[in-house]
N, C-alpha and C positions, 0 to 999 in steps of 0.2 A: 433634481429635475423638475422641481415647481412650478408652474408653466409650461409646462411640455405640452402643445396641443398634439389629439390622434394623431392628426393627417403628420406630421413630422415623427410622431412613432414609429409610425404604417411603414414611413418609407426607409427603415431600417428590416423588414418583415418581408423577403419577396414573396408574391403573392396574398397578401393579408386581402380581406375584404371588407372594406368600412360602408357603415350604413351612408346612407347621402344625407349632408349635411350636418353629420357627426365629427367633420373634421376639424369644426372650430371649439370644441371641447376641452379644457385645460385640467389635464392631472397632473397629482404628487409622487407620488410613489411608487414606484412597481412591487408589488405585491403575488407570493403566490403563496401563502396562507391565511385563507379567511380570517383566522383568530387576528392580526395583525393588521388585517385592513383600517384603515383612516379617511375621515372624511376627503373624497376625489381621488381618491387612491386609484390603480390600474390594478384589477384584478388578474393575475393568469389560471384557468383552472386544467391543472396540468395531473394527468392521468399517475400515480402512483403507485405504489406494486403494492400499498394497504389500503388505501382508500382513492376515489378517483374526485379531483377537484373543482368536476362536473356538478359533485352530490351539495357542494359549498357556496353554489353560487347564490345562494337564496341569503344564507351569511352574511357573502361579502358586502353584497347589496343591503338590505340592513344595516349596515356597518358605517356607510354612506360611500362604496364603489362609485365612482364616477363612470367606469365603463368596465366591459370583461372581456378577457381573449377567449375563447373555446376552441377546440377540434372539432371540425367538421368530419366525418362519419363517412365519407367519402361520397355520398350524395349528394354533396351539398349543403344536410343539414348538419346542426351544433348537436355536440354526441349528449349532450343534457337534454335535449329536447324539452327546455322551458324557454320564454321569454322574461328575462327578467326584468324586475319592475319596482321601481325608487320612486315613494309616495305617488301613484298611481298613474306614474309618466315611463315610459319606456328610458331604459339605461344601455346606450349606445355599445351593440356584441359587434365585435370584431372575429370571425373567424378565418383562422388560420389550418396549413393543410398538418402542423406538426406545432403542440402547444409548447413541446421541453424545446425546440429551437427555438421559437420563438422566444420565450421565458430568455434562454442564454443570448440573443441578439437584442433583445429589452434591455435585459441589464448591463452588458456592457454598454451600451448607448447611453444608459439613464449616468453610471458612474464615468461617459466621457472616454472610453475606448480607452482604459490604463496598459492594456497590455504594449501598445503601440508605442509605451513610451520609456519601455528595458528591454532586456532578454530574457526570454524564456528557457527552462530546461524542466521537461517532460521526463516523471522517472516509471518506467511500467516494471509488469512482471510477477511471476505469483507471491514471492519472498524477497526479500532486503531491499526493499525501497525505502524503508523508513532509514536502514543501517544506511545503504547509500547516501541518502540526504543529507542524514546526521554528519558523515564522514567532510560531504563535500562544502557543505554549512561550514566546518572547520578551515578549511582549506582557503574557500574563499573569504572567510572572516581572516585569514592568516596573510591571504593576500594583500588587503587593506582592498576588495572587491565588496562594495555597499550589496549585498546580498540580503532577501526575504526566502522564506520557505514555509510550504504550506503540505502539509500531511499529518501523519496519524497524530504526532505530537503537540499539535497545535498548529497556529499563525505565528512567526515569527518573525519580527525584524526589529533593528535599535534597538537589541535590548528587549526587547519585551515579550510578552507570549499569551497568546489569547485562545482560548477555547477553540475548536475544531469540532462541529457535529461526524463528521463522515471525514472519512482519509482525503477524500479529493469532496471539498464541499458542494451545496448546490451552487447554481449559477448567481444569484444575490450574493450571496456569501462571498462567493468566488472574485465578481470584480469589484465590490465592495472591498476586500482585502487588496486586491492588489491598485484601486483608489489608492488606498492609504499607503503603498511602499511607495508607487509613484511621486506620492507628493512629500514622502519623506526623505528622497531623493536615493532610492534602492535603484539600481543599476541592473543587478538582475534578479530576478525570480524562480525560486524551483519548485516544484510541486510535484508529487506521488500521485499518479494519475491509474486509478482502478477501473476494474474491467465494467464493474455498476456504472461509473461514471461516464466510462465512452457508452453503455450501452444508451444510458437514458440522458446523452449529450448534455451535460452538466461543463463540458469544456467546448461545446460546438463554438466554429469561429474563429477559435486559439490554433497559434502555429508556432510550433515551437522550434527555437533555433539551434538547441542539439538536443536527439534524445538518449534516455540510456534504459536499456533492454535488462534488464537480471534475469529472468529465468521463467519459463511457460512449463508447469507439470501440472502433472494428471491427474485427476480427479478431485482440482479446486474448486469450490461453489459452486458444484453439482445442485447442489440444496436452489439455487436460481439459474444457473446457465441449462441444468439438465442433461447435459453432458458437453464431452470432452470438445467436439469438434463448434461445438456453441460458443464453449467459452473462448477457445483459440480464435475465433473469429471473431470476437468482441474487443480481442486484445490486438490483433491484428488493425483495425480500425485506430489505433495511437497513429501508425505511419500516415493517416491520413491528417494528422495532425502537426507533423514535421513538412516543415520548407521543404522544395525540392531538393537543396543545397546540401541541407542542417546534417552535420554527422551524427550518425548512431551508431553509440559506443553499444555494444553488448556481450556479450557473453559467448567465446568462441565453442565452451564444450555442453553447450545445450543444441541438441540439433534441433528441435522444435523453433528454437531460437535464432537458427541457423537460416534456416526454411527461408520462416517470416525475412529475416533482416534484408533476404535477397531481394525483395516487392524495393525497398526502400533504393532509389535513382541516386541520391546522396553518398559522401562516403560512410562506409558500412568499418567502425573498426575495433575490431574482433579484439578481446583479450584473453588471453589463456593458455595452455599449451602447443603444441605441434608449430604450425608455420603463422600462427598468430599475430596481429599486427601490432601488438601490443602482449610480448612474452613474459611470462612467470617462471622464475626458476627458486623454489625454495633451499633456501641456508641451512638452515635449525628452526628449530620447535623446543621449546621446555612449556611448563604451567606459567610462567610468566610470561608470553610473550613466542614471534616468531619474524623470523628475520629471512625476506627474499629478496631477490633483484628483479625488477621491471625494465624488461630492454625494449625501445619504443627501435623496432623497426624497418618504420619507413616515414617518411617526412611527416606529421601530425600536423593537421588544418586548424587552424585559430581561430574564432570568432571575431577576431580584428581583422582576419584573411590574410595574414601571418602565416608560416610554418616553422614548427620544431624540427630540427635536424635531428638524425636519428642519434639514440645514445640509449644508455643506462643508468640506473640510480639503485643506491642500495635502498630499502626501506624497513623498517622495526614497526613493528606492530604489537599492542597490548593484550590482540586478539590470539584465539587458535582457530583454525580449521580451516577445511577446503571452501566452504560459503563466506568465510567471513574473509580472506584470504581473497576472493573473486569480486566480493563488494569492495574491500579497499581498491583493487584495482581497477572498477570501474570509475570508482569517483574519483581515487586519483589521475586517473584518464581525462575524465571529466572536467576534473583542474586546469589541468595543462591547457585543453582546450578552451578553454575560458579564459584564460590570459595566467593564472599560477605559474610562477618558477619553479623549477625538478626543485629546487633547496626547500622550499617553501611548503611543498607538498611532502618531500620526505619530511621536517619536522613538522608539519601537523599530524600528518597520519601518529607519530611516534609518542604524541598527546594524545588522541583520542580514545578515552574510557572503553573499556569493553563494554557493546549493546546489554544490556539488561535480557536476560530469558533468553542469548545465542550463543551458546556456548562457553556458557559464563562458570570461571573456576570461583565457588564460593568460597573454597578452603583448598589447601594445599597438601594436607595432610590430614592426618585424625581423626575420622577419615577425606581422603580427598572427595570431594564433592565437586560436580560440574553438571547444571541445568541445564535444559534449552528448551524452545520451544517446538518441539519437532510436531508439524502438522499435517505431512507427509513421505509418503517411503524414501525418496528422495533425501530431506534432512536427517531421518533416521539413518542411514546411508552415512553422512556428514557428521554425527556423532559417535557412529563406531567405528571408522575410521581415525576417527579421535584415540577413540579407547582404544584401540591398539596400540596405539604410539606412544602412548601416557604409561611407563613402567608401575604395575600394582601386583598386589597379591590377590585377592579376590576382584570379581567382578559383581557388583548388583546392580539392580536396575528399579527404580520404581517407575511405573506406567501409566500416563492416567489416558483412559479412553475420551475419545474426544466427542464433543453434545453436540446435538441440531445439527449435524455438520451430512447423519444418513450411516445407513450398514454398507453401504459398499466402502467406503472411505478407511474406514476402521477395518475392515474383513484385508484392505491392500495395506493397511498403515501392523496391523497384527503380521500379513504375511512375512514385509518386510526384515519385522525383527525377530519371526522366525528365520529365515536364511543369515540373519547374524548369529542367533542363536548356537545356530550348526557350524559357525565357522571361530567363535570366541565363547570363552568356557564363561555361562553365566552363572554362578553361583548362589541369586537367590532372584528370580523374577516377582515382585511384586505387580499386580495389573490392581489398577482401582475406579470405581466411580465417583468420586469426588465429589461426593453429595453432603460435604460440612463443608464446603468450599466455592461449586461451581453454580453461580446464580440463574435465575431462570433462562437467561436466553443463553447459557451451554452446560444446562442441564443433561444428563446421560438417560437416554431413553434403554428399556429393558434390551428392546430390539437392538441396540448399536452395544450395548454391554455384550448381550449374544454372539453377534457376529466378529468380534473382535477374540472373545474367548473363544468362542467355536473352529477361528480360525487355529489358533495356538493348539490346540484337541487334534485338530485333524492333521497337525506338522511335530504331533507328540513333544511339543515344546513342556516341562513340566512347568506350574504357575500359583500363585494362592494369589485369590480374588478379594481385595477390600473396598464393602462400602465407603468407609472413610479413606480420605488421604492420608491423615495423620494416623490412620492404623497401621496404613500401608507403608509408610516412613519412619514408625516405630520399629517395625520389624525388619526393614531392612539393615536399620542402623543401629539397634541389638546387636552386640557382637563384634561388629564391626572394631578392626584394628587402624592403627596409621597410616598402613600400607592399601588398606584398600581403597577401590572407587566405587563409587559410589551414585548412578546418573538420575537425575531428576529430568523427568519426560515427559509432555505432554503442554495441553494449548492452553485455554482458561481456566481449565480445573486445576492445573500447576501454579497459577500466580502466585499463591498464599506457601507455597511447598519450600522454598530459601527460608522464611521466616520460621514455619513448623519445625525445618532439619534445626535450624542454629538451635530454637528454643529444645527440642529434644536431646541433643548433644550437650547443651549445656546438663541438664537434667540426668543424664547418664551419665558425665565426667563427675 
């Protein structure tokens, strides 16, 4: 956007106030990180969770910023309270009501409004976003629909992947990625949308042609939102980014999602049991996969304006468990809406490899190992629902306490584990703080560990606690037979569990 004037930029920001005579100033790129500022760039001072951009205005000006955008404090004053100067003269200051909104609007303008050149699919929910996105990408690829994806696995299109610093990147990275996709001929861009991104206005101005809502779970991101109500209200803002006529595909079995979906004026395509628009009937399950039938019970709207008449299609998945079945159904339904044929959806899902650490079968014997990133009570339930259906002699479990997420979520996780311990016999329950594998961002505090084990003790659930993950795995695997089932459960601290378990088993054998 080199050569763009401040006056032209301000046209994209409602309510922006530009100093008299500054409209003709030309600027280079838009920046929100003072360390990246180059001569003649426009610096937007955004208040972040860790630092306030206003504190870095002087640095941006020293690096050559031509102007800065600041957020008013509500009294017509810039939050910084400073007058940026460069070389003995004032640097123009553009005052806006919301710096994050301004950044999103400036990013879209800087990269030529690339979202207008393709269809957008947004995926939100507590868990399942990444799995749904990966399955949808496989379906669209098989359907020869040029698609790009943005999520926790990176920014992907035309066979290449670039690193993504956040699941939903900041506005500048996001719109640059969309511009690159549009220039490469991408017709559909699908992305994960987090609660953080919604609160922080990273996707402000985008309108999705199709929305997918996986679930809405208690106690998630309490350390950021403070309460489930705040978290749910953040997720509710996703509906503001859907076009009024956009189909919203959602899980019928999640009560909170059902209630949220009712606020959307467009087609609400429920997936699940009962009278759901897209019904699921599970036919069979083994350690090698699941067979089910999807029944589309009402005409299904497509993005091209046509409709698919009701039909049923058998689906074979390499994945296991209720959460994976729901995710596959959401992806299949979305794929059909975007334009994939039923047989293409069927073939694509059959070839999708099981996602890592999502009810992943590491070994089907000697002993059976199943690995899952459980982060909340509902996912714990999903694992044990599967464990009940898998034939085994003894059930053993290694559970990694969740670090840096607070005492409440760990107490509730332990409570869910205790409920299942009364329903299924756990021959050996090994709890670990994973001090040997958890990085600093996921380190388990003493308070979190105590909250977890105290709940188990209050429910009279026998357990052994190990500070190190390797010690917990060694204890669980020692003496395990071919027909025993060992569950590896936990979030980031358990990420190394599979590799450690395989190494231990090779030594044991």
